[in-house]
Biopython code that builds the backbone (N, CA, C, O; Angstrom):
import numpy as np
from Bio.PDB.StructureBuilder import StructureBuilder

atoms = [
    (1, "MET", "N", (76.080, 86.178, 94.776)),
    (1, "MET", "CA", (75.932, 85.770, 96.157)),
    (1, "MET", "C", (76.665, 86.794, 97.036)),
    (1, "MET", "O", (77.777, 87.215, 96.717)),
    (2, "THR", "N", (76.044, 87.174, 98.112)),
    (2, "THR", "CA", (76.665, 88.145, 99.006)),
    (2, "THR", "C", (77.731, 87.475, 99.865)),
    (2, "THR", "O", (77.755, 86.253, 100.016)),
    (3, "LYS", "N", (78.601, 88.293, 100.418)),
    (3, "LYS", "CA", (79.656, 87.764, 101.301)),
    (3, "LYS", "C", (79.030, 87.048, 102.493)),
    (3, "LYS", "O", (79.495, 85.981, 102.895)),
    (4, "GLN", "N", (77.983, 87.632, 103.054)),
    (4, "GLN", "CA", (77.326, 87.018, 104.213)),
    (4, "GLN", "C", (76.752, 85.649, 103.860)),
    (4, "GLN", "O", (76.850, 84.713, 104.653)),
    (5, "ALA", "N", (76.155, 85.526, 102.674)),
    (5, "ALA", "CA", (75.598, 84.239, 102.237)),
    (5, "ALA", "C", (76.707, 83.205, 102.061)),
    (5, "ALA", "O", (76.544, 82.038, 102.417)),
    (6, "ILE", "N", (77.836, 83.648, 101.507)),
    (6, "ILE", "CA", (78.984, 82.742, 101.331)),
    (6, "ILE", "C", (79.469, 82.249, 102.692)),
    (6, "ILE", "O", (79.743, 81.062, 102.869)),
    (7, "ILE", "N", (79.570, 83.161, 103.644)),
    (7, "ILE", "CA", (80.030, 82.792, 104.990)),
    (7, "ILE", "C", (79.072, 81.784, 105.615)),
    (7, "ILE", "O", (79.506, 80.776, 106.171)),
    (8, "GLU", "N", (77.775, 82.051, 105.527)),
    (8, "GLU", "CA", (76.783, 81.151, 106.132)),
    (8, "GLU", "C", (76.809, 79.765, 105.496)),
    (8, "GLU", "O", (76.743, 78.759, 106.202)),
    (9, "GLN", "N", (76.903, 79.705, 104.166)),
    (9, "GLN", "CA", (76.944, 78.410, 103.484)),
    (9, "GLN", "C", (78.235, 77.665, 103.787)),
    (9, "GLN", "O", (78.240, 76.440, 103.905)),
    (10, "THR", "N", (79.323, 78.404, 103.911)),
    (10, "THR", "CA", (80.601, 77.775, 104.245)),
    (10, "THR", "C", (80.557, 77.200, 105.655)),
    (10, "THR", "O", (81.034, 76.090, 105.894)),
    (11, "ILE", "N", (79.988, 77.951, 106.581)),
    (11, "ILE", "CA", (79.866, 77.458, 107.960)),
    (11, "ILE", "C", (79.010, 76.195, 108.002)),
    (11, "ILE", "O", (79.337, 75.237, 108.702)),
    (12, "GLU", "N", (77.904, 76.202, 107.243)),
    (12, "GLU", "CA", (77.062, 75.003, 107.175)),
    (12, "GLU", "C", (77.862, 73.807, 106.671)),
    (12, "GLU", "O", (77.780, 72.715, 107.234)),
    (13, "ALA", "N", (78.623, 74.015, 105.622)),
    (13, "ALA", "CA", (79.414, 72.920, 105.045)),
    (13, "ALA", "C", (80.480, 72.445, 106.029)),
    (13, "ALA", "O", (80.691, 71.242, 106.183)),
    (14, "ILE", "N", (81.146, 73.376, 106.689)),
    (14, "ILE", "CA", (82.202, 73.014, 107.648)),
    (14, "ILE", "C", (81.616, 72.240, 108.816)),
    (14, "ILE", "O", (82.231, 71.287, 109.296)),
    (15, "ASN", "N", (80.443, 72.632, 109.279)),
    (15, "ASN", "CA", (79.800, 71.947, 110.406)),
    (15, "ASN", "C", (79.490, 70.492, 110.098)),
    (15, "ASN", "O", (79.329, 69.692, 111.019)),
    (16, "GLN", "N", (79.403, 70.134, 108.836)),
    (16, "GLN", "CA", (79.100, 68.757, 108.449)),
    (16, "GLN", "C", (80.362, 67.910, 108.270)),
    (16, "GLN", "O", (80.277, 66.710, 108.009)),
    (17, "LEU", "N", (81.512, 68.527, 108.408)),
    (17, "LEU", "CA", (82.778, 67.819, 108.199)),
    (17, "LEU", "C", (83.391, 67.373, 109.526)),
    (17, "LEU", "O", (83.088, 67.935, 110.579)),
    (18, "PRO", "N", (84.260, 66.353, 109.465)),
    (18, "PRO", "CA", (85.016, 65.989, 110.667)),
    (18, "PRO", "C", (86.010, 67.106, 111.023)),
    (18, "PRO", "O", (86.347, 67.944, 110.186)),
    (19, "ASN", "N", (86.465, 67.099, 112.263)),
    (19, "ASN", "CA", (87.347, 68.164, 112.754)),
    (19, "ASN", "C", (88.597, 68.367, 111.902)),
    (19, "ASN", "O", (88.984, 69.506, 111.643)),
    (20, "ASP", "N", (89.230, 67.286, 111.465)),
    (20, "ASP", "CA", (90.468, 67.438, 110.700)),
    (20, "ASP", "C", (90.224, 68.141, 109.366)),
    (20, "ASP", "O", (91.053, 68.932, 108.916)),
    (21, "LYS", "N", (89.080, 67.852, 108.733)),
    (21, "LYS", "CA", (88.755, 68.513, 107.464)),
    (21, "LYS", "C", (88.383, 69.978, 107.701)),
    (21, "LYS", "O", (88.734, 70.838, 106.894)),
    (22, "ALA", "N", (87.692, 70.267, 108.774)),
    (22, "ALA", "CA", (87.355, 71.647, 109.120)),
    (22, "ALA", "C", (88.624, 72.446, 109.382)),
    (22, "ALA", "O", (88.716, 73.613, 109.002)),
    (23, "GLU", "N", (89.597, 71.821, 110.027)),
    (23, "GLU", "CA", (90.870, 72.497, 110.298)),
    (23, "GLU", "C", (91.622, 72.782, 109.003)),
    (23, "GLU", "O", (92.260, 73.828, 108.882)),
    (24, "GLU", "N", (91.559, 71.874, 108.033)),
    (24, "GLU", "CA", (92.189, 72.111, 106.732)),
    (24, "GLU", "C", (91.580, 73.338, 106.056)),
    (24, "GLU", "O", (92.297, 74.143, 105.463)),
    (25, "ILE", "N", (90.278, 73.476, 106.145)),
    (25, "ILE", "CA", (89.615, 74.629, 105.540)),
    (25, "ILE", "C", (90.050, 75.905, 106.245)),
    (25, "ILE", "O", (90.308, 76.918, 105.595)),
    (26, "TYR", "N", (90.134, 75.862, 107.566)),
    (26, "TYR", "CA", (90.603, 77.036, 108.308)),
    (26, "TYR", "C", (92.023, 77.415, 107.879)),
    (26, "TYR", "O", (92.307, 78.587, 107.634)),
    (27, "GLU", "N", (92.909, 76.427, 107.790)),
    (27, "GLU", "CA", (94.297, 76.698, 107.412)),
    (27, "GLU", "C", (94.372, 77.292, 106.005)),
    (27, "GLU", "O", (95.166, 78.199, 105.753)),
    (28, "PHE", "N", (93.550, 76.785, 105.095)),
    (28, "PHE", "CA", (93.537, 77.326, 103.736)),
    (28, "PHE", "C", (93.028, 78.772, 103.737)),
    (28, "PHE", "O", (93.618, 79.641, 103.094)),
    (29, "ALA", "N", (91.947, 79.023, 104.451)),
    (29, "ALA", "CA", (91.395, 80.381, 104.512)),
    (29, "ALA", "C", (92.400, 81.341, 105.135)),
    (29, "ALA", "O", (92.529, 82.479, 104.683)),
    (30, "ASP", "N", (93.104, 80.902, 106.152)),
    (30, "ASP", "CA", (94.117, 81.739, 106.795)),
    (30, "ASP", "C", (95.267, 82.023, 105.832)),
    (30, "ASP", "O", (95.786, 83.138, 105.796)),
    (31, "TYR", "N", (95.660, 81.028, 105.062)),
    (31, "TYR", "CA", (96.713, 81.191, 104.055)),
    (31, "TYR", "C", (96.297, 82.225, 103.005)),
    (31, "TYR", "O", (97.076, 83.111, 102.655)),
    (32, "VAL", "N", (95.075, 82.105, 102.510)),
    (32, "VAL", "CA", (94.577, 83.049, 101.501)),
    (32, "VAL", "C", (94.526, 84.459, 102.083)),
    (32, "VAL", "O", (94.899, 85.418, 101.406)),
    (33, "ARG", "N", (94.069, 84.600, 103.328)),
    (33, "ARG", "CA", (93.998, 85.906, 103.977)),
    (33, "ARG", "C", (95.377, 86.531, 104.093)),
    (33, "ARG", "O", (95.543, 87.718, 103.813)),
    (34, "LYS", "N", (96.362, 85.752, 104.500)),
    (34, "LYS", "CA", (97.730, 86.276, 104.651)),
    (34, "LYS", "C", (98.309, 86.693, 103.307)),
    (34, "LYS", "O", (98.968, 87.729, 103.212)),
    (35, "ARG", "N", (98.072, 85.904, 102.277)),
    (35, "ARG", "CA", (98.541, 86.281, 100.932)),
    (35, "ARG", "C", (97.903, 87.575, 100.470)),
    (35, "ARG", "O", (98.567, 88.417, 99.866)),
    (36, "TYR", "N", (96.623, 87.738, 100.750)),
    (36, "TYR", "CA", (95.921, 88.960, 100.362)),
    (36, "TYR", "C", (96.471, 90.166, 101.125)),
    (36, "TYR", "O", (96.638, 91.241, 100.549)),
    (37, "GLU", "N", (96.750, 89.991, 102.412)),
    (37, "GLU", "CA", (97.326, 91.073, 103.208)),
    (37, "GLU", "C", (98.701, 91.471, 102.667)),
    (37, "GLU", "O", (99.018, 92.658, 102.584)),
    (38, "GLU", "N", (99.511, 90.484, 102.303)),
    (38, "GLU", "CA", (100.835, 90.766, 101.743)),
    (38, "GLU", "C", (100.704, 91.507, 100.410)),
    (38, "GLU", "O", (101.466, 92.434, 100.138)),
    (39, "TYR", "N", (99.748, 91.102, 99.589)),
    (39, "TYR", "CA", (99.510, 91.770, 98.313)),
    (39, "TYR", "C", (99.108, 93.220, 98.532)),
    (39, "TYR", "O", (99.618, 94.118, 97.863)),
    (40, "GLN", "N", (98.189, 93.451, 99.475)),
    (40, "GLN", "CA", (97.754, 94.814, 99.776)),
    (40, "GLN", "C", (98.916, 95.662, 100.267)),
    (40, "GLN", "O", (99.080, 96.801, 99.831)),
    (41, "LEU", "N", (99.720, 95.122, 101.162)),
    (41, "LEU", "CA", (100.860, 95.855, 101.702)),
    (41, "LEU", "C", (101.846, 96.205, 100.599)),
    (41, "LEU", "O", (102.321, 97.339, 100.528)),
    (42, "THR", "N", (102.155, 95.248, 99.746)),
    (42, "THR", "CA", (103.071, 95.487, 98.633)),
    (42, "THR", "C", (102.528, 96.551, 97.699)),
    (42, "THR", "O", (103.269, 97.428, 97.254)),
    (43, "SER", "N", (101.248, 96.481, 97.401)),
    (43, "SER", "CA", (100.628, 97.480, 96.518)),
    (43, "SER", "C", (100.684, 98.871, 97.134)),
    (43, "SER", "O", (100.957, 99.852, 96.442)),
    (44, "GLU", "N", (100.426, 98.955, 98.434)),
    (44, "GLU", "CA", (100.457, 100.251, 99.105)),
    (44, "GLU", "C", (101.873, 100.826, 99.140)),
    (44, "GLU", "O", (102.061, 102.029, 98.959)),
    (45, "ILE", "N", (102.858, 99.973, 99.371)),
    (45, "ILE", "CA", (104.252, 100.430, 99.374)),
    (45, "ILE", "C", (104.635, 100.923, 97.980)),
    (45, "ILE", "O", (105.278, 101.965, 97.850)),
    (46, "GLN", "N", (104.250, 100.187, 96.941)),
    (46, "GLN", "CA", (104.551, 100.604, 95.577)),
    (46, "GLN", "C", (103.899, 101.949, 95.254)),
    (46, "GLN", "O", (104.509, 102.788, 94.592)),
    (47, "SER", "N", (102.680, 102.155, 95.711)),
    (47, "SER", "CA", (102.000, 103.436, 95.483)),
    (47, "SER", "C", (102.718, 104.571, 96.197)),
    (47, "SER", "O", (102.889, 105.655, 95.640)),
    (48, "LEU", "N", (103.135, 104.319, 97.425)),
    (48, "LEU", "CA", (103.857, 105.348, 98.177)),
    (48, "LEU", "C", (105.156, 105.734, 97.479)),
    (48, "LEU", "O", (105.492, 106.914, 97.380)),
    (49, "ILE", "N", (105.875, 104.739, 97.002)),
    (49, "ILE", "CA", (107.140, 104.999, 96.320)),
    (49, "ILE", "C", (106.901, 105.736, 95.013)),
    (49, "ILE", "O", (107.626, 106.674, 94.681)),
    (50, "ALA", "N", (105.886, 105.313, 94.273)),
    (50, "ALA", "CA", (105.600, 105.951, 92.984)),
    (50, "ALA", "C", (105.190, 107.409, 93.163)),
    (50, "ALA", "O", (105.533, 108.254, 92.336)),
    (51, "ASP", "N", (104.471, 107.706, 94.221)),
    (51, "ASP", "CA", (103.997, 109.067, 94.472)),
    (51, "ASP", "C", (105.034, 109.934, 95.168)),
    (51, "ASP", "O", (104.873, 111.152, 95.242)),
    (52, "SER", "N", (106.086, 109.327, 95.673)),
    (52, "SER", "CA", (107.097, 110.065, 96.428)),
    (52, "SER", "C", (108.117, 110.705, 95.491)),
    (52, "SER", "O", (108.387, 110.196, 94.403)),
    (53, "SER", "N", (108.669, 111.809, 95.927)),
    (53, "SER", "CA", (109.716, 112.457, 95.134)),
    (53, "SER", "C", (111.108, 112.065, 95.640)),
    (53, "SER", "O", (112.115, 112.582, 95.157)),
    (54, "SER", "N", (111.158, 111.173, 96.591)),
    (54, "SER", "CA", (112.434, 110.774, 97.195)),
    (54, "SER", "C", (113.405, 110.152, 96.198)),
    (54, "SER", "O", (114.621, 110.279, 96.340)),
    (55, "PHE", "N", (112.864, 109.487, 95.199)),
    (55, "PHE", "CA", (113.724, 108.780, 94.263)),
    (55, "PHE", "C", (113.826, 109.494, 92.914)),
    (55, "PHE", "O", (114.259, 108.890, 91.933)),
    (56, "ASN", "N", (113.444, 110.739, 92.852)),
    (56, "ASN", "CA", (113.511, 111.487, 91.604)),
    (56, "ASN", "C", (114.939, 111.602, 91.072)),
    (56, "ASN", "O", (115.142, 111.708, 89.863)),
    (57, "PHE", "N", (115.910, 111.582, 91.952)),
    (57, "PHE", "CA", (117.304, 111.679, 91.500)),
    (57, "PHE", "C", (117.678, 110.529, 90.573)),
    (57, "PHE", "O", (118.598, 110.656, 89.765)),
    (58, "LEU", "N", (116.975, 109.417, 90.684)),
    (58, "LEU", "CA", (117.264, 108.277, 89.809)),
    (58, "LEU", "C", (116.854, 108.558, 88.368)),
    (58, "LEU", "O", (117.374, 107.935, 87.442)),
    (59, "ASN", "N", (115.931, 109.484, 88.175)),
    (59, "ASN", "CA", (115.492, 109.836, 86.826)),
    (59, "ASN", "C", (116.494, 110.730, 86.107)),
    (59, "ASN", "O", (116.386, 110.925, 84.896)),
    (60, "LYS", "N", (117.447, 111.265, 86.818)),
    (60, "LYS", "CA", (118.448, 112.158, 86.234)),
    (60, "LYS", "C", (119.713, 111.367, 85.922)),
    (60, "LYS", "O", (120.776, 111.611, 86.492)),
    (61, "GLU", "N", (119.575, 110.430, 85.017)),
    (61, "GLU", "CA", (120.675, 109.535, 84.656)),
    (61, "GLU", "C", (121.857, 110.303, 84.076)),
    (61, "GLU", "O", (123.006, 109.952, 84.345)),
    (62, "ASP", "N", (121.600, 111.339, 83.287)),
    (62, "ASP", "CA", (122.681, 112.122, 82.686)),
    (62, "ASP", "C", (123.574, 112.730, 83.755)),
    (62, "ASP", "O", (124.797, 112.740, 83.616)),
    (63, "ASP", "N", (122.960, 113.244, 84.833)),
    (63, "ASP", "CA", (123.747, 113.829, 85.912)),
    (63, "ASP", "C", (124.694, 112.820, 86.528)),
    (63, "ASP", "O", (125.842, 113.140, 86.838)),
    (64, "LEU", "N", (124.215, 111.614, 86.703)),
    (64, "LEU", "CA", (125.071, 110.584, 87.313)),
    (64, "LEU", "C", (126.198, 110.190, 86.368)),
    (64, "LEU", "O", (127.333, 110.005, 86.807)),
    (65, "THR", "N", (125.908, 110.061, 85.098)),
    (65, "THR", "CA", (126.910, 109.639, 84.119)),
    (65, "THR", "C", (128.001, 110.702, 83.964)),
    (65, "THR", "O", (129.187, 110.372, 83.932)),
    (66, "HIS", "N", (127.613, 111.954, 83.869)),
    (66, "HIS", "CA", (128.607, 113.015, 83.655)),
    (66, "HIS", "C", (129.408, 113.311, 84.895)),
    (66, "HIS", "O", (130.552, 113.753, 84.794)),
    (67, "SER", "N", (128.853, 113.085, 86.047)),
    (67, "SER", "CA", (129.590, 113.404, 87.269)),
    (67, "SER", "C", (130.691, 112.382, 87.541)),
    (67, "SER", "O", (131.602, 112.656, 88.322)),
    (68, "GLN", "N", (130.625, 111.224, 86.919)),
    (68, "GLN", "CA", (131.629, 110.198, 87.132)),
    (68, "GLN", "C", (132.850, 110.383, 86.219)),
    (68, "GLN", "O", (133.880, 109.741, 86.428)),
    (69, "ILE", "N", (132.742, 111.240, 85.227)),
    (69, "ILE", "CA", (133.828, 111.428, 84.252)),
    (69, "ILE", "C", (134.868, 112.342, 84.809)),
    (69, "ILE", "O", (135.863, 112.625, 84.141)),
]
sb = StructureBuilder()
sb.init_structure("model")
sb.init_model(0)
sb.init_chain("A")
sb.init_seg("    ")
for serial, (resi, resn, name, xyz) in enumerate(atoms, 1):
    if name == "N":
        sb.init_residue(resn, " ", resi, " ")
    sb.init_atom(name, np.array(xyz, "f"), 0.0, 1.0, " ", f" {name:<3s}", serial, name[0])
structure = sb.get_structure()
């Protein structure tokens, strides 16, 4: 099923519900959207960090250990 078909069928179903039930569906959809946005943001931040050389000094554990002696 295409996204457009899902949207159209969902709208049809919502139109048959009372207002309070339609609002529950909206709140759930908004919750799912926000969770997805947070997931995307977290994934993008992790990719940026993984690709960055800013934290390469953390890979040089021997340097840190010997410099403290």
